[in-house]
Residue, then its C-alpha position, 0 to 999 in steps of 0.5 A: m420809901g416804897t412800898k413794901l408795906l402796901g395793904q399791911i395792918v400796922l399798929i402805931t403808938g404814939a402816932s399823933s405827933g412827931i415821928g409817929l405823925a410823920l410815919t402815919h402819913q407816910l403809911l397811909q399813902e401806901n394804903t396801909q390800914i393803921i391802928a393808932l394807940i394814942r393818948t393825944e388826939f390827931p390834929k383836927d386840921d389835918t385833912s388826910i388823917q381826918a379823911a383816913i379816920a372816916t374811911r377807917q382806914l386809921r382806926v384810933y384807940r385811946a389810952d395813957l400807956s403808962d396807966f396800966t388801967s388805961l392801957r389794958a382797957a385800950l388793949e382790950q378793945i384792940k383784942n376785941n376789934e382787929q383781926q390781926i397785926d402785921l407790924l407793931y411800931n412801939n413809938a409812943g414816948g417822949s423826954f421829960p423836964e424832971l422826974m416824974y412817976s407813973k401811977q404805979g409808981r415807978e419812973l415815968h420814962y422807965e413806965l412808958h419807954t421800957v415797960a410799956p412796950y413790953i406789955i404792949t408786945m405780949e398782949l398783942k402776940a396773938l395778934l401779931k402771929k396771925g399777921t402776914l410780916k410779923r414784925v415789932v419795931h421799938t423807936s430807941t435813941n442814940a443818947f444812951n451813947m453818952m452814959k457812962r455807967f448803967d445800973p437796971e436796979t435804979l430804973d424804977n426810982p432813979v438817984h439823979f435826974i439828967m434831962l435827956f441823957g439821964p433817965y430817958a436814955a437809960s430807958k431807951l437803953a433797957l428798951s433795946l436791952w430786953t429787945q436783944e435778950l428776948a427776940p430769940q424766943l419770940a423769933q422761935e414763934g415767927i415774929t421779928m423784933v428790933s430796935v432803931d435809932p431815929g436819929g436826930n429829928n426836930t419834934l419840938r412843939k410849941g408850948k409843950k414842956s419837954g426834957i431837952p436841955f435849953y442849949l440844944k433847942p436852937i441847934i435842933q430848930l436850925l439843923f435836925p430835919h423833919p420827922s419824916k427823916g425818922a420815920s424812914l428809919l423805922y419804915q427801913g427797920a420794919i422791912g429789912d432783913h435784920k438779925p432778931g434783936a438788932y438795934l440799928a442806927k442809920n439802918k445798921q446793927v451796931e453793938l449795944k453797951f451794958l449788953q451784960h444787964a440785958p438779962r436783968v433788965l428782961e427779968k424786971v420787966r417781965d416781972i412787972y408784967e406778970y405780977t402788976y399788970q395782968q392783976v389789974g382788973k382782976 
């Protein structure tokens, strides 16, 4: 892992489980300060996490990122309480077993994986510009490599649902597409933004429904590594000298599919931010 993030202030969404929790543990060992934006609580029996919360090395903000009212309240708290952010990990998200919709009426994968990271990045941009590293890393996937077609106009309300390789994959592809499209603009403001495929990780949890097809679960349990493997790839994505907007797989830049749709995806998420999110609470 190294110690290149020693003493940095890092915000991690989805920090309380899976890859996010593994990343939180790794960064705490480097004396990193962590701002956790989470929906579910950290494990009560995790002594190192609870100790970090007690000393405020780990500061916790709670929100449902797919609910704009909840998200806005948490982001306002962060902006009021925190002085700067050196590194932002937009990591929250999962796969769902059926077609579900957010409180705003959009497909839930899309709202959580594609739209929320844009909102969080825009809302926290001022704190990032006060930081030293000025990096944004989005957790993407390689599941979209299986996609044969991609239509940005169906992201809000898909016609068909397929576990893992349907709306989940499309929402992550859309995230990487707008990242690549917007990155040059943010680079002019001093912020470097990339998206990272953390690879296959065993993030299955007992008693939690997911969008993992049943035939893949035994393979994941037997062959996929601990989430610390994915966390290490997210770490490398933050410290490496990568081109702004790069999509990284195994810590190497890979060309995205359907890149011609990147401007439209960015336009869609920007419109949601400007005409829907920014009107919440007004």
